[in-house]
N, CA, C, O and CB atoms as a CASP TS submission, in Angstrom:
PFRMAT TS
TARGET T0000
AUTHOR 0000-0000-0000
METHOD Language model
MODEL 1
PARENT N/A
ATOM      1  N   UNK     1      13.843 214.226 123.366  1.00  0.00           N
ATOM      2  CA  UNK     1      13.194 214.073 122.085  1.00  0.00           C
ATOM      3  C   UNK     1      13.478 215.318 121.243  1.00  0.00           C
ATOM      4  O   UNK     1      13.352 216.443 121.727  1.00  0.00           O
ATOM      5  CB  UNK     1      11.667 213.844 122.257  1.00  0.00           C
ATOM      6  N   UNK     2      13.859 215.114 119.994  1.00  0.00           N
ATOM      7  CA  UNK     2      14.146 216.223 119.092  1.00  0.00           C
ATOM      8  C   UNK     2      12.851 216.823 118.582  1.00  0.00           C
ATOM      9  O   UNK     2      11.932 216.117 118.169  1.00  0.00           O
ATOM     10  CB  UNK     2      15.024 215.762 117.918  1.00  0.00           C
ATOM     11  N   UNK     3      12.805 218.137 118.621  1.00  0.00           N
ATOM     12  CA  UNK     3      11.641 218.839 118.102  1.00  0.00           C
ATOM     13  C   UNK     3      11.816 219.043 116.610  1.00  0.00           C
ATOM     14  O   UNK     3      12.905 219.381 116.146  1.00  0.00           O
ATOM     15  CB  UNK     3      11.434 220.193 118.823  1.00  0.00           C
ATOM     16  N   UNK     4      10.743 218.837 115.856  1.00  0.00           N
ATOM     17  CA  UNK     4      10.784 219.028 114.411  1.00  0.00           C
ATOM     18  C   UNK     4      10.557 220.500 114.102  1.00  0.00           C
ATOM     19  O   UNK     4       9.588 221.101 114.566  1.00  0.00           O
ATOM     20  CB  UNK     4       9.724 218.141 113.696  1.00  0.00           C
ATOM     21  N   UNK     5      11.462 221.075 113.314  1.00  0.00           N
ATOM     22  CA  UNK     5      11.352 222.471 112.917  1.00  0.00           C
ATOM     23  C   UNK     5      11.038 222.575 111.436  1.00  0.00           C
ATOM     24  O   UNK     5      11.328 221.664 110.661  1.00  0.00           O
ATOM     25  CB  UNK     5      12.640 223.231 113.244  1.00  0.00           C
ATOM     26  N   UNK     6      10.436 223.708 111.049  1.00  0.00           N
ATOM     27  CA  UNK     6      10.174 223.971 109.639  1.00  0.00           C
ATOM     28  C   UNK     6      11.494 224.205 108.909  1.00  0.00           C
ATOM     29  O   UNK     6      12.479 224.645 109.502  1.00  0.00           O
ATOM     30  CB  UNK     6       9.231 225.189 109.471  1.00  0.00           C
ATOM     31  N   UNK     7      11.494 223.909 107.642  1.00  0.00           N
ATOM     32  CA  UNK     7      12.669 224.214 106.821  1.00  0.00           C
ATOM     33  C   UNK     7      12.790 225.721 106.674  1.00  0.00           C
ATOM     34  O   UNK     7      11.839 226.456 106.940  1.00  0.00           O
ATOM     35  CB  UNK     7      12.575 223.531 105.424  1.00  0.00           C
ATOM     36  N   UNK     8      13.957 226.177 106.253  1.00  0.00           N
ATOM     37  CA  UNK     8      14.199 227.601 106.015  1.00  0.00           C
ATOM     38  C   UNK     8      13.146 228.163 105.062  1.00  0.00           C
ATOM     39  O   UNK     8      12.603 229.241 105.303  1.00  0.00           O
ATOM     40  CB  UNK     8      15.619 227.825 105.442  1.00  0.00           C
ATOM     41  N   UNK     9      12.859 227.446 103.995  1.00  0.00           N
ATOM     42  CA  UNK     9      11.882 227.891 102.997  1.00  0.00           C
ATOM     43  C   UNK     9      10.470 227.940 103.575  1.00  0.00           C
ATOM     44  O   UNK     9       9.749 228.917 103.373  1.00  0.00           O
ATOM     45  CB  UNK     9      11.912 226.967 101.779  1.00  0.00           C
ATOM     46  N   UNK    10      10.080 226.901 104.287  1.00  0.00           N
ATOM     47  CA  UNK    10       8.713 226.815 104.800  1.00  0.00           C
ATOM     48  C   UNK    10       8.388 227.878 105.852  1.00  0.00           C
ATOM     49  O   UNK    10       7.246 228.329 105.940  1.00  0.00           O
ATOM     50  CB  UNK    10       8.484 225.451 105.386  1.00  0.00           C
ATOM     51  N   UNK    11       9.380 228.280 106.649  1.00  0.00           N
ATOM     52  CA  UNK    11       9.088 229.257 107.696  1.00  0.00           C
ATOM     53  C   UNK    11       8.786 230.646 107.139  1.00  0.00           C
ATOM     54  O   UNK    11       8.293 231.519 107.853  1.00  0.00           O
ATOM     55  CB  UNK    11      10.250 229.339 108.658  1.00  0.00           C
ATOM     56  N   UNK    12       9.092 230.842 105.839  1.00  0.00           N
ATOM     57  CA  UNK    12       8.816 232.130 105.197  1.00  0.00           C
ATOM     58  C   UNK    12       7.625 232.079 104.242  1.00  0.00           C
ATOM     59  O   UNK    12       7.396 233.028 103.492  1.00  0.00           O
ATOM     60  CB  UNK    12      10.038 232.598 104.447  1.00  0.00           C
ATOM     61  N   UNK    13       6.861 230.977 104.261  1.00  0.00           N
ATOM     62  CA  UNK    13       5.651 230.924 103.428  1.00  0.00           C
ATOM     63  C   UNK    13       4.745 232.086 103.795  1.00  0.00           C
ATOM     64  O   UNK    13       4.774 232.580 104.922  1.00  0.00           O
ATOM     65  CB  UNK    13       4.901 229.568 103.604  1.00  0.00           C
ATOM     66  N   UNK    14       3.943 232.517 102.835  1.00  0.00           N
ATOM     67  CA  UNK    14       3.083 233.680 103.072  1.00  0.00           C
ATOM     68  C   UNK    14       2.134 233.456 104.245  1.00  0.00           C
ATOM     69  O   UNK    14       1.980 234.334 105.093  1.00  0.00           O
ATOM     70  CB  UNK    14       2.283 234.006 101.816  1.00  0.00           C
ATOM     71  N   UNK    15       1.498 232.289 104.298  1.00  0.00           N
ATOM     72  CA  UNK    15       0.539 231.991 105.358  1.00  0.00           C
ATOM     73  C   UNK    15       0.970 230.723 106.085  1.00  0.00           C
ATOM     74  O   UNK    15       1.264 229.698 105.470  1.00  0.00           O
ATOM     75  CB  UNK    15      -0.897 231.835 104.782  1.00  0.00           C
ATOM     76  N   UNK    16       1.000 230.822 107.405  1.00  0.00           N
ATOM     77  CA  UNK    16       1.294 229.664 108.249  1.00  0.00           C
ATOM     78  C   UNK    16       0.168 229.510 109.266  1.00  0.00           C
ATOM     79  O   UNK    16      -0.447 230.493 109.681  1.00  0.00           O
ATOM     80  CB  UNK    16       2.679 229.817 108.965  1.00  0.00           C
ATOM     81  N   UNK    17      -0.096 228.265 109.662  1.00  0.00           N
ATOM     82  CA  UNK    17      -1.068 228.057 110.734  1.00  0.00           C
ATOM     83  C   UNK    17      -0.327 228.036 112.073  1.00  0.00           C
ATOM     84  O   UNK    17       0.902 228.099 112.101  1.00  0.00           O
ATOM     85  CB  UNK    17      -1.872 226.729 110.518  1.00  0.00           C
ATOM     86  N   UNK    18      -1.058 227.947 113.165  1.00  0.00           N
ATOM     87  CA  UNK    18      -0.444 227.993 114.491  1.00  0.00           C
ATOM     88  C   UNK    18       0.548 226.852 114.719  1.00  0.00           C
ATOM     89  O   UNK    18       1.596 227.056 115.332  1.00  0.00           O
ATOM     90  CB  UNK    18      -1.520 227.950 115.556  1.00  0.00           C
ATOM     91  N   UNK    19       0.229 225.673 114.238  1.00  0.00           N
ATOM     92  CA  UNK    19       1.135 224.530 114.415  1.00  0.00           C
ATOM     93  C   UNK    19       2.451 224.767 113.681  1.00  0.00           C
ATOM     94  O   UNK    19       3.525 224.463 114.199  1.00  0.00           O
ATOM     95  CB  UNK    19       0.474 223.230 113.911  1.00  0.00           C
ATOM     96  N   UNK    20       2.356 225.310 112.475  1.00  0.00           N
ATOM     97  CA  UNK    20       3.564 225.601 111.708  1.00  0.00           C
ATOM     98  C   UNK    20       4.387 226.699 112.381  1.00  0.00           C
ATOM     99  O   UNK    20       5.614 226.613 112.439  1.00  0.00           O
ATOM    100  CB  UNK    20       3.201 226.015 110.275  1.00  0.00           C
ATOM    101  N   UNK    21       3.716 227.720 112.883  1.00  0.00           N
ATOM    102  CA  UNK    21       4.419 228.797 113.574  1.00  0.00           C
ATOM    103  C   UNK    21       5.173 228.245 114.782  1.00  0.00           C
ATOM    104  O   UNK    21       6.304 228.654 115.047  1.00  0.00           O
ATOM    105  CB  UNK    21       3.431 229.898 114.013  1.00  0.00           C
ATOM    106  N   UNK    22       4.567 227.339 115.499  1.00  0.00           N
ATOM    107  CA  UNK    22       5.210 226.739 116.666  1.00  0.00           C
ATOM    108  C   UNK    22       6.455 225.938 116.283  1.00  0.00           C
ATOM    109  O   UNK    22       7.298 225.657 117.135  1.00  0.00           O
ATOM    110  CB  UNK    22       4.223 225.842 117.401  1.00  0.00           C
ATOM    111  N   UNK    23       6.570 225.572 115.018  1.00  0.00           N
ATOM    112  CA  UNK    23       7.709 224.774 114.552  1.00  0.00           C
ATOM    113  C   UNK    23       8.845 225.641 113.986  1.00  0.00           C
ATOM    114  O   UNK    23       9.792 225.113 113.403  1.00  0.00           O
ATOM    115  CB  UNK    23       7.243 223.784 113.488  1.00  0.00           C
ATOM    116  N   UNK    24       8.757 226.955 114.154  1.00  0.00           N
ATOM    117  CA  UNK    24       9.840 227.843 113.733  1.00  0.00           C
ATOM    118  C   UNK    24      10.882 227.859 114.837  1.00  0.00           C
ATOM    119  O   UNK    24      10.564 228.145 115.992  1.00  0.00           O
ATOM    120  CB  UNK    24       9.316 229.291 113.425  1.00  0.00           C
ATOM    121  N   UNK    25      12.118 227.556 114.490  1.00  0.00           N
ATOM    122  CA  UNK    25      13.179 227.415 115.483  1.00  0.00           C
ATOM    123  C   UNK    25      13.558 228.743 116.134  1.00  0.00           C
ATOM    124  O   UNK    25      13.721 228.809 117.352  1.00  0.00           O
ATOM    125  CB  UNK    25      14.397 226.800 114.842  1.00  0.00           C
ATOM    126  N   UNK    26      13.700 229.798 115.335  1.00  0.00           N
ATOM    127  CA  UNK    26      14.152 231.086 115.853  1.00  0.00           C
ATOM    128  C   UNK    26      13.021 231.788 116.616  1.00  0.00           C
ATOM    129  O   UNK    26      11.941 232.012 116.071  1.00  0.00           O
ATOM    130  CB  UNK    26      14.659 231.980 114.701  1.00  0.00           C
ATOM    131  N   UNK    27      13.280 232.127 117.864  1.00  0.00           N
ATOM    132  CA  UNK    27      12.258 232.747 118.713  1.00  0.00           C
ATOM    133  C   UNK    27      11.759 234.073 118.162  1.00  0.00           C
ATOM    134  O   UNK    27      10.562 234.350 118.230  1.00  0.00           O
ATOM    135  CB  UNK    27      12.802 232.957 120.104  1.00  0.00           C
ATOM    136  N   UNK    28      12.642 234.898 117.619  1.00  0.00           N
ATOM    137  CA  UNK    28      12.247 236.202 117.113  1.00  0.00           C
ATOM    138  C   UNK    28      11.318 236.069 115.904  1.00  0.00           C
ATOM    139  O   UNK    28      10.293 236.746 115.826  1.00  0.00           O
ATOM    140  CB  UNK    28      13.483 237.019 116.742  1.00  0.00           C
ATOM    141  N   UNK    29      11.677 235.204 114.974  1.00  0.00           N
ATOM    142  CA  UNK    29      10.832 234.993 113.804  1.00  0.00           C
ATOM    143  C   UNK    29       9.499 234.373 114.220  1.00  0.00           C
ATOM    144  O   UNK    29       8.452 234.751 113.695  1.00  0.00           O
ATOM    145  CB  UNK    29      11.547 234.096 112.771  1.00  0.00           C
ATOM    146  N   UNK    30       9.528 233.432 115.148  1.00  0.00           N
ATOM    147  CA  UNK    30       8.293 232.819 115.630  1.00  0.00           C
ATOM    148  C   UNK    30       7.382 233.880 116.257  1.00  0.00           C
ATOM    149  O   UNK    30       6.167 233.842 116.068  1.00  0.00           O
ATOM    150  CB  UNK    30       8.606 231.702 116.655  1.00  0.00           C
ATOM    151  N   UNK    31       7.963 234.817 116.996  1.00  0.00           N
ATOM    152  CA  UNK    31       7.179 235.880 117.625  1.00  0.00           C
ATOM    153  C   UNK    31       6.556 236.801 116.575  1.00  0.00           C
ATOM    154  O   UNK    31       5.401 237.205 116.718  1.00  0.00           O
ATOM    155  CB  UNK    31       8.060 236.695 118.584  1.00  0.00           C
ATOM    156  N   UNK    32       7.295 237.132 115.538  1.00  0.00           N
ATOM    157  CA  UNK    32       6.767 237.974 114.459  1.00  0.00           C
ATOM    158  C   UNK    32       5.588 237.280 113.796  1.00  0.00           C
ATOM    159  O   UNK    32       4.516 237.867 113.646  1.00  0.00           O
ATOM    160  CB  UNK    32       7.867 238.291 113.412  1.00  0.00           C
ATOM    161  N   UNK    33       5.790 236.021 113.398  1.00  0.00           N
ATOM    162  CA  UNK    33       4.733 235.284 112.699  1.00  0.00           C
ATOM    163  C   UNK    33       3.507 235.107 113.588  1.00  0.00           C
ATOM    164  O   UNK    33       2.374 235.213 113.117  1.00  0.00           O
ATOM    165  CB  UNK    33       5.250 233.912 112.239  1.00  0.00           C
ATOM    166  N   UNK    34       3.731 234.840 114.867  1.00  0.00           N
ATOM    167  CA  UNK    34       2.636 234.647 115.811  1.00  0.00           C
ATOM    168  C   UNK    34       1.855 235.947 116.013  1.00  0.00           C
ATOM    169  O   UNK    34       0.626 235.932 116.070  1.00  0.00           O
ATOM    170  CB  UNK    34       3.173 234.135 117.155  1.00  0.00           C
ATOM    171  N   UNK    35       2.563 237.061 116.120  1.00  0.00           N
ATOM    172  CA  UNK    35       1.909 238.359 116.313  1.00  0.00           C
ATOM    173  C   UNK    35       0.936 238.646 115.172  1.00  0.00           C
ATOM    174  O   UNK    35      -0.200 239.052 115.417  1.00  0.00           O
ATOM    175  CB  UNK    35       2.959 239.486 116.413  1.00  0.00           C
ATOM    176  N   UNK    36       1.367 238.440 113.932  1.00  0.00           N
ATOM    177  CA  UNK    36       0.495 238.754 112.804  1.00  0.00           C
ATOM    178  C   UNK    36      -0.608 237.711 112.617  1.00  0.00           C
ATOM    179  O   UNK    36      -1.689 238.039 112.129  1.00  0.00           O
ATOM    180  CB  UNK    36       1.315 238.865 111.533  1.00  0.00           C
ATOM    181  N   UNK    37      -0.348 236.468 112.998  1.00  0.00           N
ATOM    182  CA  UNK    37      -1.424 235.467 112.970  1.00  0.00           C
ATOM    183  C   UNK    37      -2.528 235.907 113.933  1.00  0.00           C
ATOM    184  O   UNK    37      -3.711 235.860 113.595  1.00  0.00           O
ATOM    185  CB  UNK    37      -0.885 234.038 113.353  1.00  0.00           C
ATOM    186  N   UNK    38      -2.131 236.336 115.134  1.00  0.00           N
ATOM    187  CA  UNK    38      -3.111 236.759 116.132  1.00  0.00           C
ATOM    188  C   UNK    38      -3.871 238.004 115.686  1.00  0.00           C
ATOM    189  O   UNK    38      -5.076 238.099 115.920  1.00  0.00           O
ATOM    190  CB  UNK    38      -2.422 237.023 117.462  1.00  0.00           C
ATOM    191  N   UNK    39      -3.199 238.954 115.055  1.00  0.00           N
ATOM    192  CA  UNK    39      -3.874 240.148 114.564  1.00  0.00           C
ATOM    193  C   UNK    39      -4.897 239.804 113.472  1.00  0.00           C
ATOM    194  O   UNK    39      -6.002 240.346 113.465  1.00  0.00           O
ATOM    195  CB  UNK    39      -2.847 241.148 114.029  1.00  0.00           C
ATOM    196  N   UNK    40      -4.527 238.901 112.547  1.00  0.00           N
ATOM    197  CA  UNK    40      -5.481 238.487 111.510  1.00  0.00           C
ATOM    198  C   UNK    40      -6.653 237.735 112.130  1.00  0.00           C
ATOM    199  O   UNK    40      -7.805 237.928 111.742  1.00  0.00           O
ATOM    200  CB  UNK    40      -4.785 237.605 110.449  1.00  0.00           C
ATOM    201  N   UNK    41      -6.347 236.884 113.090  1.00  0.00           N
ATOM    202  CA  UNK    41      -7.389 236.125 113.776  1.00  0.00           C
ATOM    203  C   UNK    41      -8.366 237.081 114.473  1.00  0.00           C
ATOM    204  O   UNK    41      -9.580 236.888 114.396  1.00  0.00           O
ATOM    205  CB  UNK    41      -6.763 235.144 114.802  1.00  0.00           C
ATOM    206  N   UNK    42      -7.850 238.096 115.141  1.00  0.00           N
ATOM    207  CA  UNK    42      -8.695 239.073 115.818  1.00  0.00           C
ATOM    208  C   UNK    42      -9.578 239.809 114.820  1.00  0.00           C
ATOM    209  O   UNK    42     -10.745 240.082 115.104  1.00  0.00           O
ATOM    210  CB  UNK    42      -7.839 240.070 116.601  1.00  0.00           C
ATOM    211  N   UNK    43      -9.028 240.131 113.654  1.00  0.00           N
ATOM    212  CA  UNK    43      -9.826 240.801 112.613  1.00  0.00           C
ATOM    213  C   UNK    43     -10.985 239.911 112.178  1.00  0.00           C
ATOM    214  O   UNK    43     -12.098 240.400 111.982  1.00  0.00           O
ATOM    215  CB  UNK    43      -8.943 241.163 111.390  1.00  0.00           C
ATOM    216  N   UNK    44     -10.740 238.619 112.024  1.00  0.00           N
ATOM    217  CA  UNK    44     -11.815 237.706 111.637  1.00  0.00           C
ATOM    218  C   UNK    44     -12.871 237.573 112.732  1.00  0.00           C
ATOM    219  O   UNK    44     -14.059 237.438 112.440  1.00  0.00           O
ATOM    220  CB  UNK    44     -11.243 236.335 111.302  1.00  0.00           C
ATOM    221  N   UNK    45     -12.442 237.610 113.974  1.00  0.00           N
ATOM    222  CA  UNK    45     -13.393 237.554 115.081  1.00  0.00           C
ATOM    223  C   UNK    45     -14.298 238.782 115.049  1.00  0.00           C
ATOM    224  O   UNK    45     -15.482 238.694 115.372  1.00  0.00           O
ATOM    225  CB  UNK    45     -12.653 237.460 116.438  1.00  0.00           C
ATOM    226  N   UNK    46     -13.737 239.931 114.658  1.00  0.00           N
ATOM    227  CA  UNK    46     -14.493 241.189 114.603  1.00  0.00           C
ATOM    228  C   UNK    46     -15.292 241.347 113.323  1.00  0.00           C
ATOM    229  O   UNK    46     -15.847 242.418 113.076  1.00  0.00           O
ATOM    230  CB  UNK    46     -13.557 242.356 114.749  1.00  0.00           C
ATOM    231  N   UNK    47     -15.365 240.306 112.501  1.00  0.00           N
ATOM    232  CA  UNK    47     -16.014 240.434 111.196  1.00  0.00           C
ATOM    233  C   UNK    47     -17.479 240.850 111.277  1.00  0.00           C
ATOM    234  O   UNK    47     -18.012 241.383 110.305  1.00  0.00           O
ATOM    235  CB  UNK    47     -15.913 239.138 110.459  1.00  0.00           C
ATOM    236  N   UNK    48     -18.136 240.624 112.392  1.00  0.00           N
ATOM    237  CA  UNK    48     -19.533 241.042 112.538  1.00  0.00           C
ATOM    238  C   UNK    48     -19.675 242.558 112.590  1.00  0.00           C
ATOM    239  O   UNK    48     -20.736 243.104 112.287  1.00  0.00           O
ATOM    240  CB  UNK    48     -20.134 240.429 113.792  1.00  0.00           C
ATOM    241  N   UNK    49     -18.593 243.231 112.978  1.00  0.00           N
ATOM    242  CA  UNK    49     -18.643 244.686 113.104  1.00  0.00           C
ATOM    243  C   UNK    49     -18.047 245.415 111.900  1.00  0.00           C
ATOM    244  O   UNK    49     -18.143 246.639 111.812  1.00  0.00           O
ATOM    245  CB  UNK    49     -17.919 245.110 114.352  1.00  0.00           C
ATOM    246  N   UNK    50     -17.438 244.680 110.979  1.00  0.00           N
ATOM    247  CA  UNK    50     -16.833 245.318 109.813  1.00  0.00           C
ATOM    248  C   UNK    50     -17.284 244.603 108.543  1.00  0.00           C
ATOM    249  O   UNK    50     -17.652 243.429 108.572  1.00  0.00           O
ATOM    250  CB  UNK    50     -15.288 245.312 109.922  1.00  0.00           C
ATOM    251  N   UNK    51     -17.249 245.319 107.448  1.00  0.00           N
ATOM    252  CA  UNK    51     -17.679 244.737 106.171  1.00  0.00           C
ATOM    253  C   UNK    51     -16.624 243.763 105.649  1.00  0.00           C
ATOM    254  O   UNK    51     -15.470 243.787 106.076  1.00  0.00           O
ATOM    255  CB  UNK    51     -17.945 245.849 105.126  1.00  0.00           C
ATOM    256  N   UNK    52     -17.038 242.919 104.729  1.00  0.00           N
ATOM    257  CA  UNK    52     -16.102 241.983 104.103  1.00  0.00           C
ATOM    258  C   UNK    52     -14.972 242.731 103.408  1.00  0.00           C
ATOM    259  O   UNK    52     -13.815 242.314 103.463  1.00  0.00           O
ATOM    260  CB  UNK    52     -16.835 241.080 103.097  1.00  0.00           C
ATOM    261  N   UNK    53     -15.312 243.835 102.758  1.00  0.00           N
ATOM    262  CA  UNK    53     -14.298 244.627 102.057  1.00  0.00           C
ATOM    263  C   UNK    53     -13.290 245.202 103.046  1.00  0.00           C
ATOM    264  O   UNK    53     -12.087 245.192 102.786  1.00  0.00           O
ATOM    265  CB  UNK    53     -14.959 245.763 101.251  1.00  0.00           C
ATOM    266  N   UNK    54     -13.775 245.697 104.170  1.00  0.00           N
ATOM    267  CA  UNK    54     -12.874 246.249 105.189  1.00  0.00           C
ATOM    268  C   UNK    54     -12.001 245.145 105.775  1.00  0.00           C
ATOM    269  O   UNK    54     -10.818 245.365 106.038  1.00  0.00           O
ATOM    270  CB  UNK    54     -13.678 246.948 106.311  1.00  0.00           C
ATOM    271  N   UNK    55     -12.570 243.965 105.980  1.00  0.00           N
ATOM    272  CA  UNK    55     -11.794 242.832 106.483  1.00  0.00           C
ATOM    273  C   UNK    55     -10.680 242.481 105.503  1.00  0.00           C
ATOM    274  O   UNK    55      -9.553 242.204 105.913  1.00  0.00           O
ATOM    275  CB  UNK    55     -12.707 241.609 106.722  1.00  0.00           C
ATOM    276  N   UNK    56     -10.991 242.492 104.225  1.00  0.00           N
ATOM    277  CA  UNK    56      -9.990 242.215 103.200  1.00  0.00           C
ATOM    278  C   UNK    56      -8.870 243.262 103.242  1.00  0.00           C
ATOM    279  O   UNK    56      -7.692 242.918 103.146  1.00  0.00           O
ATOM    280  CB  UNK    56     -10.645 242.184 101.802  1.00  0.00           C
ATOM    281  N   UNK    57      -9.234 244.518 103.384  1.00  0.00           N
ATOM    282  CA  UNK    57      -8.248 245.600 103.454  1.00  0.00           C
ATOM    283  C   UNK    57      -7.351 245.432 104.684  1.00  0.00           C
ATOM    284  O   UNK    57      -6.131 245.577 104.599  1.00  0.00           O
ATOM    285  CB  UNK    57      -8.956 246.976 103.491  1.00  0.00           C
ATOM    286  N   UNK    58      -7.962 245.129 105.807  1.00  0.00           N
ATOM    287  CA  UNK    58      -7.200 244.930 107.046  1.00  0.00           C
ATOM    288  C   UNK    58      -6.221 243.764 106.893  1.00  0.00           C
ATOM    289  O   UNK    58      -5.051 243.882 107.257  1.00  0.00           O
ATOM    290  CB  UNK    58      -8.155 244.674 108.236  1.00  0.00           C
ATOM    291  N   UNK    59      -6.699 242.644 106.358  1.00  0.00           N
ATOM    292  CA  UNK    59      -5.835 241.472 106.194  1.00  0.00           C
ATOM    293  C   UNK    59      -4.696 241.744 105.215  1.00  0.00           C
ATOM    294  O   UNK    59      -3.563 241.317 105.436  1.00  0.00           O
ATOM    295  CB  UNK    59      -6.655 240.275 105.714  1.00  0.00           C
ATOM    296  N   UNK    60      -5.000 242.452 104.141  1.00  0.00           N
ATOM    297  CA  UNK    60      -3.949 242.814 103.180  1.00  0.00           C
ATOM    298  C   UNK    60      -2.895 243.696 103.839  1.00  0.00           C
ATOM    299  O   UNK    60      -1.697 243.496 103.635  1.00  0.00           O
ATOM    300  CB  UNK    60      -4.555 243.535 101.960  1.00  0.00           C
ATOM    301  N   UNK    61      -3.339 244.670 104.626  1.00  0.00           N
ATOM    302  CA  UNK    61      -2.412 245.571 105.312  1.00  0.00           C
ATOM    303  C   UNK    61      -1.557 244.803 106.318  1.00  0.00           C
ATOM    304  O   UNK    61      -0.357 245.050 106.432  1.00  0.00           O
ATOM    305  CB  UNK    61      -3.184 246.699 106.022  1.00  0.00           C
ATOM    306  N   UNK    62      -2.175 243.876 107.043  1.00  0.00           N
ATOM    307  CA  UNK    62      -1.419 243.071 107.996  1.00  0.00           C
ATOM    308  C   UNK    62      -0.367 242.216 107.288  1.00  0.00           C
ATOM    309  O   UNK    62       0.747 242.061 107.788  1.00  0.00           O
ATOM    310  CB  UNK    62      -2.365 242.180 108.804  1.00  0.00           C
ATOM    311  N   UNK    63      -0.717 241.664 106.128  1.00  0.00           N
ATOM    312  CA  UNK    63       0.248 240.865 105.364  1.00  0.00           C
ATOM    313  C   UNK    63       1.432 241.723 104.912  1.00  0.00           C
ATOM    314  O   UNK    63       2.579 241.275 104.945  1.00  0.00           O
ATOM    315  CB  UNK    63      -0.436 240.220 104.142  1.00  0.00           C
ATOM    316  N   UNK    64       1.151 242.946 104.492  1.00  0.00           N
ATOM    317  CA  UNK    64       2.212 243.865 104.069  1.00  0.00           C
ATOM    318  C   UNK    64       3.122 244.201 105.249  1.00  0.00           C
ATOM    319  O   UNK    64       4.347 244.168 105.132  1.00  0.00           O
ATOM    320  CB  UNK    64       1.608 245.159 103.471  1.00  0.00           C
ATOM    321  N   UNK    65       2.505 244.525 106.390  1.00  0.00           N
ATOM    322  CA  UNK    65       3.294 244.849 107.587  1.00  0.00           C
ATOM    323  C   UNK    65       4.118 243.658 108.055  1.00  0.00           C
ATOM    324  O   UNK    65       5.270 243.814 108.458  1.00  0.00           O
ATOM    325  CB  UNK    65       2.377 245.318 108.717  1.00  0.00           C
ATOM    326  N   UNK    66       3.523 242.464 108.001  1.00  0.00           N
ATOM    327  CA  UNK    66       4.251 241.263 108.401  1.00  0.00           C
ATOM    328  C   UNK    66       5.441 241.032 107.482  1.00  0.00           C
ATOM    329  O   UNK    66       6.542 240.746 107.950  1.00  0.00           O
ATOM    330  CB  UNK    66       3.324 240.038 108.391  1.00  0.00           C
ATOM    331  N   UNK    67       5.228 241.154 106.191  1.00  0.00           N
ATOM    332  CA  UNK    67       6.314 240.923 105.245  1.00  0.00           C
ATOM    333  C   UNK    67       7.441 241.932 105.452  1.00  0.00           C
ATOM    334  O   UNK    67       8.616 241.577 105.366  1.00  0.00           O
ATOM    335  CB  UNK    67       5.794 240.999 103.806  1.00  0.00           C
ATOM    336  N   UNK    68       7.091 243.171 105.722  1.00  0.00           N
ATOM    337  CA  UNK    68       8.105 244.202 105.980  1.00  0.00           C
ATOM    338  C   UNK    68       8.924 243.846 107.216  1.00  0.00           C
ATOM    339  O   UNK    68      10.148 243.973 107.211  1.00  0.00           O
ATOM    340  CB  UNK    68       7.442 245.588 106.160  1.00  0.00           C
ATOM    341  N   UNK    69       8.250 243.402 108.270  1.00  0.00           N
ATOM    342  CA  UNK    69       8.947 243.027 109.499  1.00  0.00           C
ATOM    343  C   UNK    69       9.823 241.797 109.274  1.00  0.00           C
ATOM    344  O   UNK    69      10.930 241.724 109.807  1.00  0.00           O
ATOM    345  CB  UNK    69       7.941 242.760 110.627  1.00  0.00           C
ATOM    346  N   UNK    70       9.347 240.841 108.500  1.00  0.00           N
ATOM    347  CA  UNK    70      10.137 239.652 108.185  1.00  0.00           C
ATOM    348  C   UNK    70      11.359 240.041 107.359  1.00  0.00           C
ATOM    349  O   UNK    70      12.454 239.530 107.593  1.00  0.00           O
ATOM    350  CB  UNK    70       9.282 238.611 107.427  1.00  0.00           C
ATOM    351  N   UNK    71      11.179 240.943 106.392  1.00  0.00           N
ATOM    352  CA  UNK    71      12.311 241.397 105.576  1.00  0.00           C
ATOM    353  C   UNK    71      13.373 242.070 106.437  1.00  0.00           C
ATOM    354  O   UNK    71      14.566 241.845 106.239  1.00  0.00           O
ATOM    355  CB  UNK    71      11.832 242.364 104.483  1.00  0.00           C
ATOM    356  N   UNK    72      12.949 242.893 107.390  1.00  0.00           N
ATOM    357  CA  UNK    72      13.885 243.540 108.304  1.00  0.00           C
ATOM    358  C   UNK    72      14.608 242.506 109.157  1.00  0.00           C
ATOM    359  O   UNK    72      15.811 242.616 109.391  1.00  0.00           O
ATOM    360  CB  UNK    72      13.154 244.547 109.199  1.00  0.00           C
ATOM    361  N   UNK    73      13.874 241.508 109.617  1.00  0.00           N
ATOM    362  CA  UNK    73      14.465 240.410 110.400  1.00  0.00           C
ATOM    363  C   UNK    73      15.533 239.692 109.573  1.00  0.00           C
ATOM    364  O   UNK    73      16.634 239.435 110.060  1.00  0.00           O
ATOM    365  CB  UNK    73      13.366 239.402 110.855  1.00  0.00           C
ATOM    366  N   UNK    74      15.204 239.374 108.338  1.00  0.00           N
ATOM    367  CA  UNK    74      16.138 238.634 107.483  1.00  0.00           C
ATOM    368  C   UNK    74      17.399 239.440 107.202  1.00  0.00           C
ATOM    369  O   UNK    74      18.488 238.871 107.126  1.00  0.00           O
ATOM    370  CB  UNK    74      15.463 238.253 106.166  1.00  0.00           C
ATOM    371  N   UNK    75      17.271 240.750 107.048  1.00  0.00           N
ATOM    372  CA  UNK    75      18.446 241.609 106.833  1.00  0.00           C
ATOM    373  C   UNK    75      19.358 241.581 108.051  1.00  0.00           C
ATOM    374  O   UNK    75      20.579 241.507 107.915  1.00  0.00           O
ATOM    375  CB  UNK    75      18.014 243.061 106.529  1.00  0.00           C
ATOM    376  N   UNK    76      18.766 241.639 109.243  1.00  0.00           N
ATOM    377  CA  UNK    76      19.561 241.600 110.484  1.00  0.00           C
ATOM    378  C   UNK    76      20.266 240.261 110.646  1.00  0.00           C
ATOM    379  O   UNK    76      21.411 240.211 111.096  1.00  0.00           O
ATOM    380  CB  UNK    76      18.666 241.868 111.706  1.00  0.00           C
ATOM    381  N   UNK    77      19.591 239.178 110.284  1.00  0.00           N
ATOM    382  CA  UNK    77      20.149 237.832 110.447  1.00  0.00           C
ATOM    383  C   UNK    77      21.145 237.479 109.357  1.00  0.00           C
ATOM    384  O   UNK    77      21.961 236.569 109.501  1.00  0.00           O
ATOM    385  CB  UNK    77      19.039 236.810 110.463  1.00  0.00           C
ATOM    386  N   UNK    78      21.055 238.233 108.248  1.00  0.00           N
ATOM    387  CA  UNK    78      21.968 238.101 107.120  1.00  0.00           C
ATOM    388  C   UNK    78      22.113 236.764 106.586  1.00  0.00           C
ATOM    389  O   UNK    78      22.863 236.557 105.633  1.00  0.00           O
ATOM    390  CB  UNK    78      23.247 238.560 107.468  1.00  0.00           C
TER
END
């Protein structure tokens, strides 16, 4: 059975859910996206110990770091 993969455009959307991440064909890109999804998820789980503003700052920083890592990946893959 053929597995359905995300399009080139869709795999680089700013936010993906776990199902979409699982549909990324390239293992390295899937690992990057999964790592940052898990980090954001962990931040939300810890929301009882941090303020909403701090949670927003953490999520923004994670998005910046993820985008930087994706940009580096794309340069390598050319």
